[in-house]
N, CA, C and O atoms as a Tinker XYZ file with bonds, in Angstrom:
   356  protein
     1  N     -1.767000  -13.510000   14.037000    73     2
     2  CA    -2.898000  -12.642000   14.278000    64     1     3
     3  C     -2.959000  -11.554000   13.208000    63     2     4     5
     4  O     -2.308000  -10.519000   13.357000    81     3
     5  N     -3.712000  -11.756000   12.146000    73     3     6
     6  CA    -3.775000  -10.747000   11.096000    64     5     7
     7  C     -4.418000   -9.437000   11.545000    63     6     8     9
     8  O     -4.034000   -8.372000   11.061000    81     7
     9  N     -5.382000   -9.491000   12.453000    73     7    10
    10  CA    -6.025000   -8.275000   12.934000    64     9    11
    11  C     -5.073000   -7.370000   13.669000    63    10    12    13
    12  O     -5.145000   -6.148000   13.543000    81    11
    13  N     -4.184000   -7.959000   14.434000    73    11    14
    14  CA    -3.220000   -7.162000   15.182000    64    13    15
    15  C     -2.257000   -6.459000   14.244000    63    14    16    17
    16  O     -1.913000   -5.301000   14.482000    81    15
    17  N     -1.818000   -7.109000   13.202000    73    15    18
    18  CA    -0.870000   -6.484000   12.294000    64    17    19
    19  C     -1.522000   -5.336000   11.526000    63    18    20    21
    20  O     -0.877000   -4.313000   11.296000    81    19
    21  N     -2.766000   -5.478000   11.131000    73    19    22
    22  CA    -3.458000   -4.392000   10.438000    64    21    23
    23  C     -3.644000   -3.213000   11.383000    63    22    24    25
    24  O     -3.474000   -2.061000   10.982000    81    23
    25  N     -3.988000   -3.492000   12.623000    73    23    26
    26  CA    -4.166000   -2.423000   13.605000    64    25    27
    27  C     -2.855000   -1.690000   13.862000    63    26    28    29
    28  O     -2.832000   -0.462000   13.955000    81    27
    29  N     -1.770000   -2.438000   13.975000    73    27    30
    30  CA    -0.487000   -1.790000   14.240000    64    29    31
    31  C     -0.015000   -0.988000   13.031000    63    30    32    33
    32  O      0.615000    0.057000   13.196000    81    31
    33  N     -0.307000   -1.456000   11.830000    73    31    34
    34  CA     0.034000   -0.696000   10.623000    64    33    35
    35  C     -0.780000    0.593000   10.582000    63    34    36    37
    36  O     -0.245000    1.653000   10.257000    81    35
    37  N     -2.062000    0.512000   10.906000    73    35    38
    38  CA    -2.916000    1.696000   10.937000    64    37    39
    39  C     -2.380000    2.730000   11.921000    63    38    40    41
    40  O     -2.282000    3.912000   11.591000    81    39
    41  N     -2.038000    2.293000   13.114000    73    39    42
    42  CA    -1.509000    3.207000   14.130000    64    41    43
    43  C     -0.195000    3.815000   13.655000    63    42    44    45
    44  O      0.046000    5.002000   13.875000    81    43
    45  N      0.656000    3.027000   13.009000    73    43    46
    46  CA     1.932000    3.548000   12.503000    64    45    47
    47  C      1.723000    4.606000   11.418000    63    46    48    49
    48  O      2.406000    5.629000   11.404000    81    47
    49  N      0.785000    4.358000   10.518000    73    47    50
    50  CA     0.499000    5.329000    9.455000    64    49    51
    51  C     -0.062000    6.617000   10.054000    63    50    52    53
    52  O      0.311000    7.712000    9.633000    81    51
    53  N     -0.944000    6.491000   11.019000    73    51    54
    54  CA    -1.510000    7.672000   11.671000    64    53    55
    55  C     -0.420000    8.438000   12.408000    63    54    56    57
    56  O     -0.386000    9.667000   12.353000    81    55
    57  N      0.463000    7.739000   13.088000    73    55    58
    58  CA     1.563000    8.411000   13.790000    64    57    59
    59  C      2.481000    9.147000   12.815000    63    58    60    61
    60  O      2.961000   10.238000   13.122000    81    59
    61  N      2.725000    8.562000   11.655000    73    59    62
    62  CA     3.528000    9.230000   10.630000    64    61    63
    63  C      2.821000   10.493000   10.146000    63    62    64    65
    64  O      3.456000   11.536000    9.988000    81    63
    65  N      1.527000   10.410000    9.911000    73    63    66
    66  CA     0.764000   11.578000    9.463000    64    65    67
    67  C      0.748000   12.670000   10.534000    63    66    68    69
    68  O      0.793000   13.857000   10.212000    81    67
    69  N      0.684000   12.275000   11.792000    73    67    70
    70  CA     0.745000   13.247000   12.892000    64    69    71
    71  C      2.090000   13.972000   12.867000    63    70    72    73
    72  O      2.139000   15.190000   13.036000    81    71
    73  N      3.165000   13.242000   12.661000    73    71    74
    74  CA     4.487000   13.872000   12.577000    64    73    75
    75  C      4.568000   14.832000   11.391000    63    74    76    77
    76  O      5.194000   15.888000   11.484000    81    75
    77  N      3.941000   14.468000   10.288000    73    75    78
    78  CA     3.918000   15.350000    9.116000    64    77    79
    79  C      3.145000   16.630000    9.432000    63    78    80    81
    80  O      3.567000   17.717000    9.039000    81    79
    81  N      2.023000   16.515000   10.134000    73    79    82
    82  CA     1.255000   17.700000   10.519000    64    81    83
    83  C      2.073000   18.586000   11.450000    63    82    84    85
    84  O      2.050000   19.809000   11.314000    81    83
    85  N      2.787000   17.991000   12.384000    73    83    86
    86  CA     3.621000   18.764000   13.310000    64    85    87
    87  C      4.730000   19.481000   12.549000    63    86    88    89
    88  O      4.983000   20.661000   12.796000    81    87
    89  N      5.393000   18.790000   11.633000    73    87    90
    90  CA     6.454000   19.419000   10.838000    64    89    91
    91  C      5.886000   20.555000    9.998000    63    90    92    93
    92  O      6.497000   21.619000    9.900000    81    91
    93  N      4.724000   20.336000    9.394000    73    91    94
    94  CA     4.067000   21.357000    8.582000    64    93    95
    95  C      3.733000   22.589000    9.423000    63    94    96    97
    96  O      3.906000   23.722000    8.973000    81    95
    97  N      3.257000   22.359000   10.639000    73    95    98
    98  CA     2.911000   23.462000   11.530000    64    97    99
    99  C      4.154000   24.251000   11.925000    63    98   100   101
   100  O      4.134000   25.482000   11.923000    81    99
   101  N      5.214000   23.565000   12.257000    73    99   102
   102  CA     6.455000   24.243000   12.652000    64   101   103
   103  C      7.036000   25.024000   11.477000    63   102   104   105
   104  O      7.486000   26.156000   11.650000    81   103
   105  N      7.030000   24.434000   10.295000    73   103   106
   106  CA     7.566000   25.133000    9.127000    64   105   107
   107  C      6.739000   26.365000    8.761000    63   106   108   109
   108  O      7.253000   27.291000    8.133000    81   107
   109  N      5.470000   26.380000    9.147000    73   107   110
   110  CA     4.632000   27.537000    8.833000    64   109   111
   111  C      5.052000   28.770000    9.630000    63   110   112   113
   112  O      4.666000   29.884000    9.277000    81   111
   113  N      5.820000   28.599000   10.678000    73   111   114
   114  CA     6.266000   29.723000   11.494000    64   113   115
   115  C      7.424000   30.478000   10.843000    63   114   116   117
   116  O      7.690000   31.628000   11.192000    81   115
   117  N      8.105000   29.840000    9.907000    73   115   118
   118  CA     9.294000   30.434000    9.308000    64   117   119
   119  C      8.950000   31.198000    8.043000    63   118   120   121
   120  O      7.881000   31.016000    7.460000    81   119
   121  N      9.870000   32.052000    7.631000    73   119   122
   122  CA     9.695000   32.839000    6.411000    64   121   123
   123  C      9.544000   31.906000    5.219000    63   122   124   125
   124  O     10.339000   30.988000    5.021000    81   123
   125  N      8.513000   32.158000    4.434000    73   123   126
   126  CA     8.245000   31.282000    3.295000    64   125   127
   127  C      8.717000   31.920000    1.993000    63   126   128   129
   128  O      7.993000   31.910000    0.998000    81   127
   129  N      9.908000   32.465000    1.997000    73   127   130
   130  CA    10.456000   33.043000    0.777000    64   129   131
   131  C     10.757000   31.956000   -0.226000    63   130   132   133
   132  O      9.866000   31.204000   -0.623000    81   131
   133  N     11.968000   31.870000   -0.626000    73   131   134
   134  CA    12.389000   30.824000   -1.549000    64   133   135
   135  C     13.378000   29.931000   -0.831000    63   134   136   137
   136  O     14.007000   30.333000    0.148000    81   135
   137  N     13.503000   28.741000   -1.321000    73   135   138
   138  CA    14.490000   27.843000   -0.754000    64   137   139
   139  C     13.899000   26.512000   -0.352000    63   138   140   141
   140  O     12.747000   26.195000   -0.646000    81   139
   141  N     14.719000   25.754000    0.321000    73   139   142
   142  CA    14.359000   24.388000    0.693000    64   141   143
   143  C     13.207000   24.364000    1.684000    63   142   144   145
   144  O     12.298000   23.543000    1.555000    81   143
   145  N     13.233000   25.254000    2.672000    73   143   146
   146  CA    12.171000   25.278000    3.683000    64   145   147
   147  C     10.829000   25.568000    3.024000    63   146   148   149
   148  O      9.820000   24.949000    3.362000    81   147
   149  N     10.816000   26.496000    2.097000    73   147   150
   150  CA     9.583000   26.821000    1.389000    64   149   151
   151  C      9.090000   25.639000    0.552000    63   150   152   153
   152  O      7.894000   25.349000    0.521000    81   151
   153  N     10.010000   24.967000   -0.119000    73   151   154
   154  CA     9.629000   23.812000   -0.935000    64   153   155
   155  C      9.064000   22.677000   -0.079000    63   154   156   157
   156  O      8.074000   22.042000   -0.442000    81   155
   157  N      9.705000   22.437000    1.048000    73   155   158
   158  CA     9.223000   21.383000    1.949000    64   157   159
   159  C      7.852000   21.757000    2.494000    63   158   160   161
   160  O      6.950000   20.922000    2.555000    81   159
   161  N      7.700000   23.024000    2.893000    73   159   162
   162  CA     6.414000   23.462000    3.438000    64   161   163
   163  C      5.306000   23.338000    2.399000    63   162   164   165
   164  O      4.197000   22.918000    2.728000    81   163
   165  N      5.589000   23.696000    1.161000    73   163   166
   166  CA     4.577000   23.585000    0.104000    64   165   167
   167  C      4.177000   22.133000   -0.136000    63   166   168   169
   168  O      3.001000   21.836000   -0.349000    81   167
   169  N      5.159000   21.227000   -0.100000    73   167   170
   170  CA     4.854000   19.807000   -0.289000    64   169   171
   171  C      4.005000   19.281000    0.864000    63   170   172   173
   172  O      3.031000   18.561000    0.646000    81   171
   173  N      4.376000   19.644000    2.089000    73   171   174
   174  CA     3.604000   19.202000    3.251000    64   173   175
   175  C      2.227000   19.858000    3.280000    63   174   176   177
   176  O      1.265000   19.271000    3.776000    81   175
   177  N      2.136000   21.078000    2.748000    73   175   178
   178  CA     0.857000   21.775000    2.700000    64   177   179
   179  C     -0.151000   21.023000    1.841000    63   178   180   181
   180  O     -1.335000   20.976000    2.171000    81   179
   181  N      0.307000   20.441000    0.753000    73   179   182
   182  CA    -0.582000   19.664000   -0.110000    64   181   183
   183  C     -1.078000   18.402000    0.583000    63   182   184   185
   184  O     -2.157000   17.901000    0.267000    81   183
   185  N     -0.296000   17.890000    1.523000    73   183   186
   186  CA    -0.662000   16.677000    2.248000    64   185   187
   187  C     -1.565000   16.997000    3.440000    63   186   188   189
   188  O     -2.517000   16.266000    3.714000    81   187
   189  N     -1.268000   18.081000    4.143000    73   187   190
   190  CA    -1.943000   18.368000    5.412000    64   189   191
   191  C     -3.165000   19.269000    5.298000    63   190   192   193
   192  O     -4.142000   19.084000    6.024000    81   191
   193  N     -3.117000   20.236000    4.399000    73   191   194
   194  CA    -4.205000   21.222000    4.329000    64   193   195
   195  C     -5.595000   20.635000    4.134000    63   194   196   197
   196  O     -6.529000   21.070000    4.808000    81   195
   197  N     -5.772000   19.672000    3.246000    73   195   198
   198  CA    -7.149000   19.168000    3.079000    64   197   199
   199  C     -7.760000   18.643000    4.377000    63   198   200   201
   200  O     -8.950000   18.844000    4.621000    81   199
   201  N     -6.974000   17.982000    5.199000    73   199   202
   202  CA    -7.500000   17.439000    6.453000    64   201   203
   203  C     -7.666000   18.533000    7.511000    63   202   204   205
   204  O     -8.715000   18.625000    8.149000    81   203
   205  N     -6.652000   19.347000    7.694000    73   203   206
   206  CA    -6.703000   20.373000    8.743000    64   205   207
   207  C     -7.736000   21.453000    8.414000    63   206   208   209
   208  O     -8.338000   22.030000    9.320000    81   207
   209  N     -7.942000   21.729000    7.133000    73   207   210
   210  CA    -8.932000   22.734000    6.746000    64   209   211
   211  C    -10.358000   22.350000    7.162000    63   210   212   213
   212  O    -11.212000   23.220000    7.334000    81   211
   213  N    -10.607000   21.065000    7.320000    73   211   214
   214  CA   -11.914000   20.636000    7.828000    64   213   215
   215  C    -12.186000   21.232000    9.205000    63   214   216   217
   216  O    -13.326000   21.570000    9.524000    81   215
   217  N    -11.148000   21.361000   10.014000    73   215   218
   218  CA   -11.299000   21.876000   11.380000    64   217   219
   219  C    -11.199000   23.392000   11.426000    63   218   220   221
   220  O    -11.750000   24.023000   12.328000    81   219
   221  N    -10.499000   23.984000   10.459000    73   219   222
   222  CA   -10.391000   25.446000   10.411000    64   221   223
   223  C    -11.740000   26.100000   10.193000    63   222   224   225
   224  O    -11.950000   27.240000   10.608000    81   223
   225  N    -12.658000   25.396000    9.546000    73   223   226
   226  CA   -13.984000   25.949000    9.289000    64   225   227
   227  C    -14.760000   26.182000   10.588000    63   226   228   229
   228  O    -15.599000   27.079000   10.662000    81   227
   229  N    -14.475000   25.370000   11.609000    73   227   230
   230  CA   -15.257000   25.400000   12.842000    64   229   231
   231  C    -14.517000   25.981000   14.035000    63   230   232   233
   232  O    -15.144000   26.373000   15.019000    81   231
   233  N    -13.183000   26.042000   13.960000    73   231   234
   234  CA   -12.394000   26.484000   15.099000    64   233   235
   235  C    -11.772000   27.841000   14.768000    63   234   236   237
   236  O    -10.880000   27.920000   13.923000    81   235
   237  N    -12.230000   28.898000   15.417000    73   235   238
   238  CA   -11.657000   30.219000   15.140000    64   237   239
   239  C    -10.258000   30.346000   15.743000    63   238   240   241
   240  O     -9.913000   29.649000   16.698000    81   239
   241  N     -9.467000   31.242000   15.172000    73   239   242
   242  CA    -8.143000   31.501000   15.751000    64   241   243
   243  C     -8.327000   32.280000   17.040000    63   242   244   245
   244  O     -9.268000   33.061000   17.180000    81   243
   245  N     -7.431000   32.062000   17.966000    73   243   246
   246  CA    -7.495000   32.740000   19.258000    64   245   247
   247  C     -6.205000   33.537000   19.447000    63   246   248   249
   248  O     -5.137000   32.962000   19.658000    81   247
   249  N     -6.312000   34.834000   19.371000    73   247   250
   250  CA    -5.134000   35.669000   19.545000    64   249   251
   251  C     -4.094000   35.458000   18.455000    63   250   252   253
   252  O     -2.894000   35.581000   18.697000    81   251
   253  N     -4.556000   35.145000   17.272000    73   251   254
   254  CA    -3.640000   34.906000   16.159000    64   253   255
   255  C     -3.081000   33.499000   16.104000    63   254   256   257
   256  O     -2.286000   33.182000   15.219000    81   255
   257  N     -3.483000   32.657000   17.029000    73   255   258
   258  CA    -3.014000   31.271000   17.048000    64   257   259
   259  C     -4.075000   30.354000   16.450000    63   258   260   261
   260  O     -5.261000   30.456000   16.764000    81   259
   261  N     -3.623000   29.471000   15.595000    73   259   262
   262  CA    -4.519000   28.521000   14.940000    64   261   263
   263  C     -4.409000   27.177000   15.667000    63   262   264   265
   264  O     -3.365000   26.525000   15.628000    81   263
   265  N     -5.476000   26.778000   16.316000    73   263   266
   266  CA    -5.487000   25.528000   17.060000    64   265   267
   267  C     -6.017000   24.348000   16.243000    63   266   268   269
   268  O     -6.103000   23.231000   16.754000    81   267
   269  N     -6.369000   24.586000   14.994000    73   267   270
   270  CA    -6.945000   23.512000   14.183000    64   269   271
   271  C     -5.988000   22.334000   13.960000    63   270   272   273
   272  O     -6.462000   21.198000   13.948000    81   271
   273  N     -4.667000   22.527000   13.784000    73   271   274
   274  CA    -3.804000   21.338000   13.667000    64   273   275
   275  C     -3.817000   20.481000   14.937000    63   274   276   277
   276  O     -3.787000   19.253000   14.867000    81   275
   277  N     -3.863000   21.138000   16.088000    73   275   278
   278  CA    -3.901000   20.412000   17.360000    64   277   279
   279  C     -5.184000   19.584000   17.476000    63   278   280   281
   280  O     -5.137000   18.416000   17.861000    81   279
   281  N     -6.311000   20.181000   17.149000    73   279   282
   282  CA    -7.589000   19.465000   17.209000    64   281   283
   283  C     -7.614000   18.358000   16.160000    63   282   284   285
   284  O     -8.122000   17.267000   16.417000    81   283
   285  N     -7.064000   18.639000   14.977000    73   283   286
   286  CA    -7.023000   17.633000   13.910000    64   285   287
   287  C     -6.211000   16.410000   14.353000    63   286   288   289
   288  O     -6.588000   15.276000   14.057000    81   287
   289  N     -5.117000   16.633000   15.050000    73   287   290
   290  CA    -4.288000   15.528000   15.544000    64   289   291
   291  C     -5.048000   14.709000   16.582000    63   290   292   293
   292  O     -5.019000   13.479000   16.555000    81   291
   293  N     -5.720000   15.392000   17.489000    73   291   294
   294  CA    -6.474000   14.685000   18.532000    64   293   295
   295  C     -7.570000   13.821000   17.908000    63   294   296   297
   296  O     -7.724000   12.657000   18.276000    81   295
   297  N     -8.326000   14.378000   16.974000    73   295   298
   298  CA    -9.407000   13.631000   16.324000    64   297   299
   299  C     -8.844000   12.448000   15.548000    63   298   300   301
   300  O     -9.399000   11.350000   15.594000    81   299
   301  N     -7.748000   12.668000   14.840000    73   299   302
   302  CA    -7.119000   11.590000   14.073000    64   301   303
   303  C     -6.642000   10.456000   14.983000    63   302   304   305
   304  O     -6.848000    9.281000   14.678000    81   303
   305  N     -6.014000   10.808000   16.083000    73   303   306
   306  CA    -5.535000    9.793000   17.028000    64   305   307
   307  C     -6.703000    9.014000   17.634000    63   306   308   309
   308  O     -6.644000    7.789000   17.737000    81   307
   309  N     -7.752000    9.712000   18.031000    73   307   310
   310  CA    -8.912000    9.027000   18.618000    64   309   311
   311  C     -9.579000    8.093000   17.609000    63   310   312   313
   312  O     -9.928000    6.960000   17.943000    81   311
   313  N     -9.752000    8.563000   16.392000    73   311   314
   314  CA   -10.381000    7.740000   15.361000    64   313   315
   315  C     -9.532000    6.515000   15.038000    63   314   316   317
   316  O    -10.064000    5.418000   14.869000    81   315
   317  N     -8.229000    6.694000   14.954000    73   315   318
   318  CA    -7.347000    5.567000   14.645000    64   317   319
   319  C     -7.368000    4.528000   15.758000    63   318   320   321
   320  O     -7.396000    3.326000   15.493000    81   319
   321  N     -7.356000    4.985000   16.980000    73   319   322
   322  CA    -7.383000    4.043000   18.104000    64   321   323
   323  C     -8.716000    3.299000   18.164000    63   322   324   325
   324  O     -8.759000    2.110000   18.480000    81   323
   325  N     -9.801000    4.007000   17.858000    73   323   326
   326  CA   -11.119000    3.379000   17.838000    64   325   327
   327  C    -11.194000    2.323000   16.743000    63   326   328   329
   328  O    -11.644000    1.205000   16.992000    81   327
   329  N    -10.762000    2.663000   15.543000    73   327   330
   330  CA   -10.778000    1.708000   14.425000    64   329   331
   331  C     -9.837000    0.552000   14.693000    63   330   332   333
   332  O    -10.180000   -0.598000   14.418000    81   331
   333  N     -8.659000    0.830000   15.224000    73   331   334
   334  CA    -7.698000   -0.236000   15.526000    64   333   335
   335  C     -8.253000   -1.175000   16.591000    63   334   336   337
   336  O     -8.001000   -2.380000   16.554000    81   335
   337  N     -9.001000   -0.631000   17.533000    73   335   338
   338  CA    -9.625000   -1.466000   18.555000    64   337   339
   339  C    -10.649000   -2.428000   17.960000    63   338   340   341
   340  O    -10.743000   -3.583000   18.376000    81   339
   341  N    -11.410000   -1.945000   16.991000    73   339   342
   342  CA   -12.383000   -2.817000   16.328000    64   341   343
   343  C    -11.700000   -3.846000   15.431000    63   342   344   345
   344  O    -12.160000   -4.983000   15.325000    81   343
   345  N    -10.604000   -3.447000   14.786000    73   343   346
   346  CA    -9.883000   -4.384000   13.913000    64   345   347
   347  C     -9.245000   -5.488000   14.738000    63   346   348   349
   348  O     -9.266000   -6.656000   14.349000    81   347
   349  N     -8.683000   -5.119000   15.870000    73   347   350
   350  CA    -7.973000   -6.092000   16.704000    64   349   351
   351  C     -8.927000   -7.019000   17.434000    63   350   352   353
   352  O     -8.513000   -8.055000   17.954000    81   351
   353  N    -10.195000   -6.655000   17.476000    73   351   354
   354  CA   -11.165000   -7.460000   18.200000    64   353   355
   355  C    -11.433000   -8.753000   17.528000    63   354   356
   356  O    -12.234000   -9.549000   18.018000    81   355
């Protein structure tokens, strides 16, 4: 079943990207001075910011909390499941 394998690969890639967004969000809470944590955060920032910034334009912060990564993850998961459903069909 070639459709099933493409769908499962898509879901796996999306799940990996979700984990990267979560790691990027957690690392943003720490001091971004110099060091390994800062380097990792900067690398993940180049991967995650373009996508999450799409949602930052429309979702205001609430009490200093940025909910755009959470919304970005939900939209990404829904879109991937929808596309995977069509591929597997």
